[in-house]
C-alpha positions as CSV (number, residue, x, y, z in Angstrom):
1,Q,0.0,0.0,0.0
2,T,2.8,2.4,0.8
3,A,4.5,1.7,-2.6
4,S,1.2,2.3,-4.3
5,R,0.6,5.6,-2.5
6,T,4.1,6.7,-3.3
7,R,3.5,6.1,-7.0
8,R,0.4,8.2,-6.8
9,G,2.4,11.1,-5.3
10,V,0.8,11.0,-1.9
11,F,4.1,11.7,-0.1
12,A,5.5,15.2,-0.8
13,G,9.0,15.2,-2.3
14,V,9.0,11.5,-3.1
15,S,8.2,10.0,-6.5
16,L,8.3,6.5,-7.8
17,E,8.0,5.3,-11.4
18,D,5.5,2.5,-12.2
19,D,8.3,0.0,-13.0
20,A,10.7,1.1,-10.3
21,P,11.0,-1.0,-7.1
22,F,9.9,0.6,-3.8
23,S,13.3,-0.1,-2.3
24,S,14.8,2.4,-4.6
25,V,13.2,5.2,-2.6
26,C,12.8,3.5,0.8
27,S,15.7,1.8,2.5
28,H,14.5,2.0,6.1
29,C,11.1,1.2,7.5
30,V,9.8,2.0,11.0
31,V,7.2,-0.5,12.4
32,I,5.2,0.8,15.3
33,G,3.2,-1.5,17.6
34,Y,4.6,-4.7,16.0
35,N,3.5,-7.6,18.1
36,L,5.9,-10.6,18.4
37,T,3.3,-12.8,20.1
38,R,2.8,-15.6,17.7
39,R,5.3,-18.3,16.7
40,A,4.6,-17.7,13.0
41,M,5.4,-14.0,13.4
42,T,8.9,-12.9,12.5
43,A,10.5,-9.5,12.3
44,A,10.9,-9.7,8.5
45,F,8.6,-9.3,5.5
46,T,8.8,-9.3,1.7
47,P,7.3,-6.4,-0.4
48,K,4.6,-7.5,-2.7
49,D,6.2,-6.0,-5.8
50,E,9.7,-7.3,-4.9
51,P,9.5,-11.0,-4.1
52,N,13.3,-11.3,-4.0
53,V,13.8,-8.6,-1.3
54,L,13.7,-9.4,2.4
55,C,13.0,-6.5,4.7
56,K,14.3,-7.1,8.3
57,L,14.2,-5.2,11.5
58,Q,17.5,-3.9,12.7
59,Y,16.5,-2.1,15.8
60,V,13.8,-3.1,18.2
61,I,12.4,-1.3,21.3
62,F,11.1,-4.2,23.2
63,T,8.5,-4.0,26.0
64,A,6.9,-6.9,28.0
65,P,4.1,-6.8,30.5
66,K,5.0,-8.0,34.0
67,K,2.4,-10.8,33.8
68,L,4.3,-12.4,30.9
69,T,6.3,-15.5,31.7
70,I,10.0,-15.4,31.3
71,D,10.1,-18.1,28.7
72,A,7.6,-16.3,26.5
73,V,9.6,-13.1,26.8
74,S,12.7,-15.0,25.8
75,Q,11.0,-16.4,22.7
76,R,9.7,-13.0,21.6
77,I,13.1,-11.4,21.8
78,T,14.4,-14.3,19.7
79,R,11.8,-13.5,17.1
80,A,13.4,-10.1,16.5
81,S,16.0,-12.1,14.5
82,H,15.0,-14.1,11.5
83,D,16.5,-16.8,9.2
84,F,17.6,-15.3,5.9
85,A,16.6,-18.5,4.2
86,L,17.9,-18.2,0.6
87,H,18.7,-14.5,0.9
88,V,22.3,-13.2,1.1
89,V,23.2,-12.1,4.6
90,P,24.8,-8.7,4.6
91,S,28.2,-8.5,6.2
92,E,28.4,-7.7,9.9
93,Y,24.6,-7.8,10.1
94,S,23.0,-7.6,13.5
95,V,19.8,-6.7,15.2
96,D,19.9,-4.2,18.1
97,V,17.3,-4.6,20.9
98,A,16.5,-2.0,23.5
99,I,15.0,-3.4,26.7
100,R,14.6,-2.5,30.4
101,S,17.9,-3.3,32.2
102,E,16.1,-5.3,34.9
103,L,14.4,-7.5,32.4
104,L,17.6,-7.9,30.4
105,D,19.5,-9.1,33.5
106,L,16.7,-11.6,34.2
107,L,16.7,-12.8,30.7
108,K,20.5,-13.3,30.8
109,K,20.1,-15.5,33.9
110,Y,17.3,-17.5,32.4
111,R,19.1,-18.0,29.1
112,E,22.2,-19.1,31.0
113,L,20.1,-21.6,32.9
114,E,18.6,-22.9,29.7
115,D,22.0,-23.3,28.1
116,D,23.4,-25.1,31.2
117,M,20.4,-27.5,31.3
118,V,20.8,-28.3,27.6
119,E,24.5,-29.0,28.0
120,T,23.8,-31.2,31.1
121,Q,21.2,-33.2,29.2
122,R,23.5,-33.7,26.3
123,K,26.3,-35.0,28.6
124,E,24.1,-37.1,30.9
125,R,20.7,-38.0,29.4
126,A,17.9,-38.2,31.9
127,I,14.2,-38.9,31.9
128,H,12.0,-35.8,32.1
129,S,11.3,-36.0,35.8
130,I,15.0,-36.2,36.7
131,F,15.8,-33.5,34.2
132,R,13.3,-31.1,35.9
133,K,14.6,-32.1,39.3
134,Q,18.0,-30.9,38.4
135,I,17.0,-27.3,37.6
136,C,19.2,-25.1,39.8
137,V,16.6,-22.4,40.4
138,Y,18.0,-20.8,43.6
139,D,21.6,-20.9,42.3
140,S,20.5,-18.9,39.3
141,D,18.5,-16.4,41.5
142,L,15.4,-17.3,39.5
143,S,13.1,-18.4,42.4
144,D,10.5,-15.7,41.7
145,V,10.4,-16.3,37.9
146,R,7.3,-17.7,36.3
147,V,7.3,-20.0,33.2
148,S,4.8,-22.0,31.1
149,K,1.3,-21.1,29.9
150,R,0.2,-22.1,33.4
151,G,2.4,-19.3,34.9
152,I,4.0,-21.6,37.5
153,F,7.2,-20.6,39.4
154,L,10.4,-22.3,38.3
155,T,10.8,-23.5,41.9
156,E,7.5,-25.3,41.6
157,L,8.6,-26.9,38.3
158,S,11.7,-28.2,39.9
159,A,9.7,-29.4,42.9
160,T,7.2,-31.1,40.6
161,G,10.1,-32.9,39.0
162,R,11.2,-34.2,42.4
163,R,7.7,-35.3,43.3
164,Q,7.3,-37.1,40.0
165,Y,10.7,-38.7,40.4
166,W,9.8,-40.0,43.8
167,R,6.5,-41.3,42.6
168,E,8.1,-43.1,39.7
169,Q,10.8,-44.5,42.0
170,R,8.2,-45.7,44.5
171,E,6.2,-47.4,41.8
172,A,9.4,-49.0,40.4
173,D,10.3,-50.3,43.9
174,V,6.8,-51.8,44.1
175,D,7.6,-54.3,41.3
176,E,10.5,-55.6,43.4
177,N,8.2,-56.5,46.3
178,E,8.7,-60.2,47.1
179,Y,5.0,-60.8,47.6
180,L,4.1,-59.4,44.2
181,I,6.9,-61.4,42.6
182,G,5.5,-64.5,44.3
183,F,2.0,-63.7,43.3
184,K,3.0,-63.4,39.6
185,S,4.8,-66.8,39.8
186,Y,1.6,-68.3,41.4
187,L,-0.5,-66.9,38.6
188,K,1.8,-68.4,36.0
189,S,1.5,-71.9,37.5
190,Y,-2.2,-71.6,38.3
191,K,-4.5,-74.2,36.7
192,Y,-8.2,-74.1,36.4
193,G,-11.2,-75.7,34.8
194,P,-11.9,-79.3,33.7
195,N,-9.3,-79.0,31.0
196,V,-6.7,-77.8,33.4
197,E,-6.1,-74.5,31.6
198,S,-3.5,-71.9,32.4
199,Y,-3.9,-68.1,32.5
200,T,-2.9,-66.2,29.4
201,E,-0.1,-63.6,29.7
202,S,-2.8,-60.9,29.3
203,T,-4.8,-62.2,32.2
204,I,-1.7,-62.5,34.4
205,A,-0.8,-58.9,33.6
206,Q,-4.3,-57.7,34.5
207,Y,-4.5,-59.6,37.8
208,Y,-1.0,-58.5,38.7
209,F,-1.9,-54.8,38.0
210,E,-5.0,-55.0,40.2
211,I,-3.1,-56.4,43.2
212,R,-0.1,-54.1,42.5
213,L,-2.3,-51.1,43.3
214,Y,-2.6,-52.3,46.9
215,F,1.2,-52.1,47.4
216,I,1.9,-48.7,45.9
217,S,1.3,-47.0,49.3
218,D,4.1,-49.1,50.9
219,A,1.6,-51.0,53.0
220,E,2.8,-54.0,54.9
221,I,1.6,-57.4,53.7
222,D,-0.8,-57.9,56.6
223,R,-2.5,-54.6,55.8
224,V,-2.7,-55.5,52.1
225,V,-4.3,-58.8,52.9
226,E,-6.8,-57.1,55.2
227,C,-7.7,-54.6,52.5
228,V,-8.1,-57.3,49.9
229,K,-10.4,-59.4,52.1
230,V,-12.6,-56.4,52.8
231,N,-12.9,-55.7,49.1
232,V,-13.7,-59.3,48.2
233,E,-16.6,-59.1,50.7
234,R,-17.7,-55.8,49.2
235,F,-17.5,-56.9,45.6
236,E,-19.3,-60.2,46.4
237,G,-22.1,-58.3,48.1
238,D,-22.5,-55.6,45.4
239,R,-21.0,-56.4,41.9
240,S,-21.8,-52.8,40.9
241,L,-18.8,-51.7,42.9
242,L,-16.4,-53.4,40.5
243,R,-14.5,-51.2,38.0
244,N,-13.9,-54.2,35.8
245,G,-14.2,-58.0,35.8
246,N,-10.6,-58.5,36.9
247,E,-10.8,-56.9,40.4
248,L,-12.7,-59.7,42.2
249,N,-10.9,-62.6,40.5
250,A,-7.5,-61.0,41.1
251,A,-8.3,-60.5,44.7
252,R,-9.5,-64.1,45.2
253,R,-6.3,-65.5,43.5
254,F,-4.2,-63.2,45.7
255,L,-5.8,-64.5,48.9
256,E,-5.4,-68.1,47.7
257,Y,-1.7,-67.4,47.0
258,Y,-1.3,-65.8,50.5
259,E,-3.0,-68.7,52.3
260,K,-1.1,-71.4,50.4
261,E,2.4,-70.0,50.1
262,V,2.9,-67.1,52.5
263,A,0.8,-67.7,55.6
264,P,2.2,-71.2,56.3
265,A,5.8,-69.9,56.4
């Protein structure tokens, strides 16, 4: 539109021939109120009549509301730069960004934390919960910084990683429980029916899962047996309480296993 208006002589002292490119009279462009909020938005554009020309921002006055999370601010500043794609990059090209000094200092700390975490993950690969657990929030003086669309504190993110890690570790420890291991062996050797059939791997896995739930809270075997007995009575009295058809049979098999192989010892 600006090029079209220039050709019509709207701007005093500036003229543009019909076949002349707009860049011949305009080498600098000021963009006011440009919003770097969307991922698809970049600080570059191509004039309609010059498809081989890429116009880029070289100076940005950046502002960010206090309610914005630090990761969003970091991404928006990055959008001030732009991949040149197939265009030739001018020598010594750079983008200057003006920003509040307090926000700049905070961004430097956050970017440094990001870089350290990436480097740590490259050297010692870890699952997500452990990766989050390792975030050194207090060492980086970022305890009051919020991240994510949920606006959570970095300290909470790290704490969440610790909680998730402990939960995963506890559940992993459950599978090493001697009674669960014994119960699975019992199911594998269990025979039923007139044809003396064995349980399928799928049935064994389903029954094991149902009983495994009783052990996740680190309950002692006596307490687990007591809970299973109570549930068997409840399920037999009211089948509508069952979540699925495996709960009752799994509980019955577990009590059989306990009476035959654990209690006598």
